[in-house]
N, C-alpha and C positions, 0 to 999 in steps of 0.2 A: 682816762681823760684826753676827749677831742679834741685836742692841739701838737703840734707840732715841738720835740726836742730837740736836739742835738749836745752829746758831750763828746768831748776827747775828738780825734781824731779819725776821720774817714776819710774813702779815696773820692771822688770824684762821682763815681757812677753805681748803683749797685752790681755784682754778681763780675765786678770786673779785677782784673790785679789788684791786688795791694799789697805793697811788700815791704816788709820789715830793715832796718837800716843794714843788717847782716848778708839783705839778699834774700830772704827765705821770701814765705808768704804768709799774712795774718789767714784765717781762718772765719770767715764770714758764718753769721747762724740766723736764720729766719726766728722774731721770737713771738709769736704769733695767734691770735685765739679766731673761734669760731673757723676752726677749718683756714683757709685763704682769703675766708672775706672779714672777718674781722680787724678790729686795731694789731698793729703790728709794727715791729722796730726791728733791724737791722743790726746785730754787735757783729764785733772783730773782735777775735782772742787772739792772744797769745799762743797758745794750745790750742788742736781737738775739742773741742767741749766734751767728746764723747768718751771716753780713756776712762772704763769701770773696769777696776783689779779685781773687785770683789766687794758679793754683799751676803754681808756677815749674818744674816738675819731679818726680822722682823717681828712687832710687837703689837697687839690690836690696841686701839684709842678710843676705838667705838663708843657712844655713852653709854650707859646703862639705864636704861627707861625704866623709872618704875611708878609710874600712871601714861596710860597708851591713850584712852579717851579723858580728856579732865575738862569738865566744867565748873571747875571752882575757881574762884578768883584768889591771887593769892599773892602776896608779900614776902620778898627774900633778904636776907641780912647779907647783901656781898662783901661788907667787909668782914664777917664772922669768917669768910673761905682764909685757910690758915695761907704764910707767906710758905715759898720752897723756894729753896737755893736754887734748882734750876729754873729756865725758864718753858720748857716744854711740860716736867711736872708738875708746873705749876697751874698751868690751864686744865681747868673744870669746866665740863660742858653742863649748860644748868639746863638750856631748851634746848629742843631739835626736831628739826621734822626732815623731808627728806629734799628741801629746796634750801638749807638753813639751820646754823647752830650759832647758840649765842652761848659765851665761855667766859669767865670772869679768871683771873691771872696777878698772883703776886710774886712776879720772883723778886729775887734778893742780890741775885748774880744776873753779870751780864754772861750773853754768849761765848765761851770759850774754850770749846772741846772740839765742836760739831759745828757745820753751817744747817739750815734749816731749810726745808722747800718743799709747800703746800700744794700736790697737783691734784687736789682733789675741787678745790676753794680760792674764790677770791678771798683777801680779810681787809676788812677796815678794824683795825686798833684805834681805839679809841684810849685817850694818854690822863686816867683820871688824877693818879702823883705820878711823882718823877721826873724825869729828865734824861737827856742823854742821846747817842747818837744813832740810830737807822742804818748798819753796811748791807752795803747788797753788789750782787754784779753788774746792778747798772744805774749804780750808782749810792751817793751817802746823803742822807736828811737828820739837822737836828732835831727834835722834838721836844718837848714840854704839856706842862698841862693845859687841856685845854684842847692839844692835837689830835684829830682826825691822821691816822695812817693809812693811805689805800694801799693795796700790796695787790697785783694782778696775780693770779694762780701760777706758780712757776717758778719765781722770783726766789733762789736764790738768798738769804740773809742772814742777817744777824742782828741780835740787840746789844746795843751797850749804856748800862745804866750808871749816874751819875753816886747816887748813894741804894739804899738797900731798901730802901721804902718806897715801894711800885705798887698801885694799881692800875690794874686794866680790863677794859671793857672788851671782848673782843665779838665781831659779828664776821662768820664763815659763810659762803656764799656761794653757794654750787651752779650762778649764775652769773654773769657779768658783771661789776657795780657801774653806772653809771653817774651821772648829774643829771636831775631833772630835765626830759624830753624841752614840757613845755618854758622849759626856762632857755633853751640853745635856738639860733636858727636851721637854717637846714646844710650850713655846713658845721655846724659843731660848736660855732661861739655863742657864748654865755650873753644873752639879750638886756636891755637898760631896766626893766624892771626885775631880774634877776637878784636874789638876797645875797648873790657874792659873784664876782666874775676872777677871770684869771690871774688881774694881780694876786690875788689873794690865795693863791692855790703856789703853793713851793714846788718846786720841779729837784729832783738830785741834783745836786752844784758841788761834787766831784767822785773821780775814778778814783778807785783803788784798784791799778793796774798791777798786780803780783804775777810774774814771769817767772811760777816756780815749777818745779815737780817732787813729787813724792808722796806718801798718804795721807788723803782727806776725807775725813767723814765729813758726809750730807746725808742728814735724817730723813729722808722724803716720804712723805703723807701719800700714802696712794689708798682710796677705798678704807680710808678708817684702819689704815694700819702703817705703825711707822718702819720702814726697812733702814736699816743701816746700810749704805754703801761709800765705798773706797772707790775715790776717784784716783787719778795720777796725776793729775795737776790741777794747782789753785783753782777754785770756780771764781774767784776774783782777777781774773787776768785778761779783763776787756779792756782796748785800748781807745774806743770810741764807739758810738752808735748813734745812731737818728732813727726815730719814729714817733708810732703813738700810745705804743703800748708801754709804759714805766707804772714804777710806786710813784706816789706824791703825800706832801702834807696840807692839811686845810685848819685852822684851828675853828672851832666852833668860836672865839672871840670874835671873828671877824664873818659872823651872817648877821645881818642884816634885817631886823624884823619889820615883815608886811603887819602894818595894822589898820584899825577902822572905826566905824565911829560906833559899830555893834560888835559883835562876839567872832573873830575869826575862826571857820572849821580850823582843824588842825594838817590839811594840805600847805598851808602858807608858812608852815615852820619846814616844810620836806628841805631837806639837804642831798638825796642820796636815792638811787631805784634799784629795784630789777626788773621783771617781768612776774615776781613771788615773792618779793616784800619792796617798804618802801623806809627809807629812816629820817627822821626827823632830829630837829635842833631847836630845842626849846631856852630860850636865852631871854637876857633881859631887855625889858620893852618899856612902850609907855599902853596903861588900859585904851580902850576902848573911851572914844569921848560924846559918845551923844547923851546927853542929858538924862536920859533915863536906863542908861546902860546896864547890867549883866555884866561885870569881868568875868567870873567864874563862869565855866562851861558849861552845858545845859547837858543834862540828860542823855545819853544817845547809846542806841544800841548795836553791839557788837556783830551783826548776821554772817558778816562776811569774811570777819578776820580775826584775830588775835591781837589784842596789843600789852605791846613790854613799853614801861616808861624805867627809867636808869638815872636815877637819882644824883644829882652832882653837886649842886651848890644850891645854897641861898633860900628863898623861904618858896617853901609850893603851898601854892594859896587854895587848892583844890580837893588838896588832901590834909587827912588831920592823922599825926602822930609817921609823921615821915622823916628821914635823915639821908643827909648824904650815903650812897652806897647802896638804899636800899633799892629795887628791882619791887615793882607789880607786875603784874598776869592778871588781863582780864582778858579771858576766852571768851569765843565766838560762842553766839545763843543766847546770852542773856545782858541785857541793858548796864550800865552801868554811867557813873556821875561824879561830881561834886561829894563831898563826906558831909552830913550835916552841920548847917551852925559856916560851911566856907562858903555858899550862896551871898547869906547876908551879911556876911565878912566883907566878903568885896566888895559892897557897892559905895560907890565913894570914893573908893582907894586909885591912885591916876599912875601907878607903875606895879610895876613883879620885878624881882631880881634872881628867878630863879632860874636854875641853871640844867638841864637832862636831856639825854636823848631817848627818842621812842624808837622801836621796832613795830612797825605792823603788816603780820603775814595773812596771805589769804590761805596758806594749807593750817589748819591747828597745830599747835606745838605739843609736844609732849617732854613731862618733867620727869626729869633724872632723875638719880639715886644722891646726885651731889646737891642738887637743887635741895631734894626735904631734908639734906641736914641740914639747912641754913631757913627752914620756913616756916613762916609765921601761919601756925591751921586754923587761927580764928580770922582771920584776917575780913573773909568775904561774908564775917556778921559785922562789920562796923559801918553799914550803913544804918545799922537800928536804930532808931530814937527811944 
């Protein structure tokens, strides 16, 4: 997120002497992106962050593709993904391409025996069910229903859940995830017409500084493999940092919808972007107020992108037979639009209570074996009259 944040203790100048109370040095680390040209943060560790004792092995988490070239519309029953105790084992990759992966996860237990670091991708975790605390070497964040947690690649983290009933919708991005550039000025500040602002964004508020030596397991994801790496010091040993590269949380409930006299196109719902896909938030809002308006969306052709819609809550006025946790995939190459009867039902309505997350990718998505386990094979026929 392009704004400055500092937490803990830091020296007055970068790359200068910063001593512990016993006179020894703290160890500085630049945590940056896009070489030395992207957003970065300077961290100060109790111990060198480079002390690897052992690499115990690796295993593949590469998605198994069932349909490589897909032109069929699908509905997937997301809540049919079985809960699993372990967070990493619970992550089921359902749609993927070379830029992004869409993952469903229903972890039952907090991450206790290891730390996790994704070096392949930024992660955007949407909390559909559950609450708890996100813990990282860059500080902690509380989370609850409706929160997005944006985790820059390379962040070492754990998830502590309050209960065993958790449902997560996760987008992995091999490109950095930013707020939409049309809502930012040239300094990076969110502008007055943006549907959210910096006040809505929650930066890490506490550091866990663990000055410990021992054996600490970090599961590191690199090129679709998980490597079990044993470090000699606790990864949460940061005493302070400052910069622009850090995890943060934003609630979908703080997204302020943009409305108009006639139906507004999906970009008004945009919340995050990369150069390969966008993420939008559909939230409760007033409908169009032209006296002849049709609130339901018009038919449109997916010529350049695949559209994925994850249904969170409320009444989804453009679809028939859609429930919370369902995912619709409308692939590039064919038109789609409201289901039969949806246009007529929408006329005269004044508002909608729908809540959903949309991902539009510019490269086609491949459908995985995990997705086919929860697929509705007849969804593409649901527009027949």
